[in-house]
N, C-alpha and C positions, 0 to 999 in steps of 0.2 A: 288876280287881284285879291281874291278871297283867301289865298294861301298864306299871306303874311300873318294874320292873327293866329292861325293854327300853328305856324312855326314858333311864334313867340310863346304860346301857351305850353308847347311841348318842351321848350328848353328853359323855362323859368324855374329856378330852384325854389322860389316862393310857392309856385303851383305844385311842385313835387311834394313839399311838406304841408301844403294847404294852409299857409300863413299869409298875412298881408305884408306890405313893404315896410310898415312901421313897427313890425313885431320886434321886440327886444331880443338880444342874444340869448338871455336866460330862457325866454319863452320859446325860442327856436329849439333850444336843447330839450326842453320838456316835450315839445311836439315830436321831435325826432325819437326820443325814448319811447313814446307812446306808439308811434307807427312801427318802430323797429321791433318792439315787443309783440305787437299784433301780427306782424308779417315776417317774423324771424324764420329763416330757412329750416331750422331744426323742428319747427312745428308741422312740417309737411313731410309726408312719407312717399307719395308718388313722385317719380323722377321728373315728370314734366312740371308739376306744381313746385317741386323743390328748386328746379332750375329757374323758374319764373320768379320765385321768392328771392333767390340769390341775386338775380339781376336787379330786382327792385331794391333789395337791401343795399347793393352797391350804389345805386342812384341816390338813395336816401343819405348814405354816408357822404357822397360828394356834395349834396345839398347842404348838410349841416356844416361840413368843413368850410364851404364858401361863405355861408351866411353868418358864421361865428368868427370870421376873420375880417376885421374892418377894411383892410386894403382890398382883399378879394371881393368882398361884398360891394364896395364902391365901384369897382370895375364891372361887376355883374350888373349893377343898377344902370351904369352908363350904357352898357351893351343893350339892355332891355329898352332903355329910353330911345336909343338910336334906331331900333327896329320896331318900336311900337307904332301902330297905325294912328292916324290923326284922331279918329274917333272909334270907340269900341262899344258896340251894342251889347248890353248885359245879357239879353235873351240869346243873341247869336253866340256869345262866348259860352253861355250855359249849354247850348246845343253841342258845342265842340267837346266840352267836358263830358257831356252825356254820351256822346258817340265813343269817346275814349274809354269811358267806364263800361259800356256795353261790350267793347272789344276785350277788355281785361276780364270781365265776368265770363265771357264765353271761353276764354283761354284758361279759366280756373284760377286766375290771380285775384282772389276776392279782396284781400287787403287793399290792393291798388284800385280795384273797382270802387270800394268804399270811398277812398280818397277822391277819386274823380267825380263820383255822384255827389259827394259832399260839396265839392267846388261848384258843381252845376246848380245845386239848390241855393248856395250862398250868392251866386251871381244873379239867379232868377228864381224867386221862391213862389212862383205862380204856376209851375209845371207839375201837375199831380203825378205824371208818369215818372219824372226824375225822383220824386220822393219814394215812389213805389219801387223803382230799381234800387234805391239806397236801402230800403227795407229788405229786399230780396238778398242783397249782398251781405247785409248784417246777419241774416239767418245762417250764413255759411262760415262765420268767423266766431270762434269761442270768445265769450265776454261781450259781444255786441248786441245781445238781444234787446236790452233796454233802449239802445240807440235805434234799433230797428222798429221797436214799438212806437217811438216818437215819430219816426219817418212815415210809418203806415198811417198813423193818426193824422199827420199833416196831409197825406195824399187823400184820405177820406174827407177831410175838411174841405178840400178843393173839389173833390168829385165824389160825393156821397152816394151816388147811384151806381157805382161800379162794383159789380158782383165779385170780380177777381180781387179787388182791393179788400173787400170784406172777408173773402176766403183766406187771403194771406194774412190778414189781421188775426184771424182765428189761429193760424199756424203759429204766429209769433206769441200770442197770448198763451197758447199751450206750452211753448218753450219756456215762457216766463212763469209757468205754474198758475196762471190765472184762468182757470177753466170756465168760470161763469161768464167772464167777458168773452172768452173764445166762443162759447156757445151762442152768445147773442149775435156776434158777427157772422158766425157760420149759418145761423138761422136766417139772417138778413140776406146772405149770399144765396141761400137755398130758395128764398122767395122769388128770386129772378132766374135761378138755374135749378129748378126743382129736381132734375134728374142728373145733376152733376155728380159723377161717381166719387171724385176726390172729396168734395164737400160732405157727402153722405158718410164716407169712411171716417173723416175727421170728427164728425158728430158722434159716431159710434165710439170713438176713442174717449170722448168727453163724457157722454151720458151714462155709460155703465159704471162710472166712478161714483154715482150716487148710492149711498147706503140706505138701509131700510128706514133710518131715522131722518133721511133727507140730507145727510152730511155729504159734502162734495170734497173728495180728497184730491190733492194735487200730486203730481208725480213724486215730489220729494216730501210731501206732507208738512212742509214748513209753515204753511198758512193755517194749519189747524182746522177747526170747525167753521162752517159757514151757516148762518141762520140767526 
């Protein structure tokens, strides 16, 4: 009985692209271009990652072809309506997307993981763990650091006493070149995990960048002086 919602979520082209059913054709194309650019097979070198990216790219292409064709989109909508459960619990749907995202993450398909985690938090925005997973996936994809920062901040807002969230926030802020914010989160993590080797190592990466004048340099130096 619980299998029906899972089947619908896996076959919905709206879910593949992470758009709603009232999204316009032009918006569908924009979303497709974004996801295709993020997860294009040419961006991956390892054979397994490249194969997963190729399969994902093919699915994205099928989705955009259906949703930008009025007749095919109408038929797809009718099929979804025919198989849709009488009631859908947003939290239950979010758990389905979360599980699918975790599977994609473990397989190294990080763009797909981002899409699934993003759907999870859109359906249910009260699960700190889902935001945390979204942040972790964003760390793995070029150009997604800002999105990851937003996700980890949302996770911390929901569960501010989680040391792992603060530690991973430190990682993201380091990637973003915001070392002072990174240090604050890492110190917070260390207050709960005083002997955590990874947190201590990350703090060492941040703190030595203080010059004699108190200047803190970022990896790229684009933020200039602080003080």
